[in-house]
C-alpha positions as CSV (number, residue, x, y, z in Angstrom):
1,M,62.1,55.3,48.1
2,S,58.6,54.7,46.3
3,E,56.5,55.2,43.5
4,V,54.1,58.3,43.8
5,S,51.5,59.1,41.0
6,L,49.3,62.2,40.8
7,H,45.9,62.0,39.0
8,K,43.9,64.8,37.7
9,V,45.4,67.0,40.5
10,V,43.9,70.4,40.5
11,K,44.8,73.3,42.8
12,R,42.7,76.7,42.5
13,Y,43.6,80.1,44.0
14,E,40.7,82.9,43.6
15,G,39.7,81.4,40.4
16,V,42.7,80.7,39.0
17,E,43.8,77.2,38.2
18,A,47.4,76.9,39.3
19,V,47.6,73.2,38.5
20,R,45.5,72.3,35.9
21,G,44.6,68.1,35.9
22,I,48.1,67.1,36.1
23,D,48.9,63.2,35.9
24,L,52.5,62.1,36.8
25,T,54.2,59.2,38.1
26,I,57.4,59.4,39.6
27,G,59.3,56.1,39.8
28,D,61.4,54.4,42.4
29,K,64.9,56.0,42.3
30,E,63.9,58.5,39.1
31,F,65.3,62.1,39.0
32,V,62.7,64.7,38.1
33,V,63.1,68.3,36.9
34,L,59.9,70.9,36.7
35,V,60.9,73.3,33.9
36,G,58.4,76.3,32.7
37,P,57.8,79.7,32.9
38,S,57.0,82.0,35.7
39,G,53.2,81.4,37.3
40,C,52.8,77.6,35.5
41,G,52.4,75.7,38.7
42,K,56.1,74.4,39.3
43,S,56.2,75.8,43.0
44,T,52.6,74.7,43.8
45,L,53.0,71.3,42.7
46,L,55.8,70.8,45.1
47,K,53.9,72.3,47.7
48,I,51.1,69.4,47.2
49,L,53.7,66.7,47.0
50,A,55.3,68.3,49.9
51,G,52.2,68.0,51.9
52,A,52.4,72.0,52.5
53,Q,48.7,72.6,50.1
54,P,46.2,69.8,49.7
55,P,45.0,69.7,46.0
56,D,41.7,70.8,45.4
57,A,40.8,67.8,43.3
58,G,42.2,64.5,42.0
59,T,44.4,61.9,43.8
60,I,47.8,61.4,44.9
61,E,49.0,57.5,45.4
62,L,52.2,56.2,47.1
63,D,53.1,52.8,45.7
64,G,49.5,52.3,43.9
65,A,47.7,53.4,47.4
66,P,45.4,56.8,47.7
67,I,47.0,59.1,50.4
68,E,46.3,62.1,51.9
69,L,49.2,64.3,52.8
70,S,48.3,66.6,56.0
71,S,51.5,68.3,56.7
72,P,54.9,68.4,55.7
73,L,55.5,66.0,58.1
74,D,53.2,63.6,57.0
75,A,54.6,63.7,53.8
76,Q,58.3,63.4,55.3
77,E,57.0,60.3,57.2
78,R,55.7,58.6,54.1
79,G,58.8,58.9,52.2
């Protein structure tokens, strides 16, 4: 496992910000639960972390190094 960090990550759909500048760090072996109302961006954030959708802005880091996830397979290979 590794530490993953998101810095000011944004995802927009047709003018709507589904994810608004989120900052989040998930440490090695940490368990995280996303809770919120419908439409608040939980699934979108998971899709970004899984490599299924790229963020429109911001950075994703793995163990402090910036990464770009090109696909779910890419995300899986990186852990």
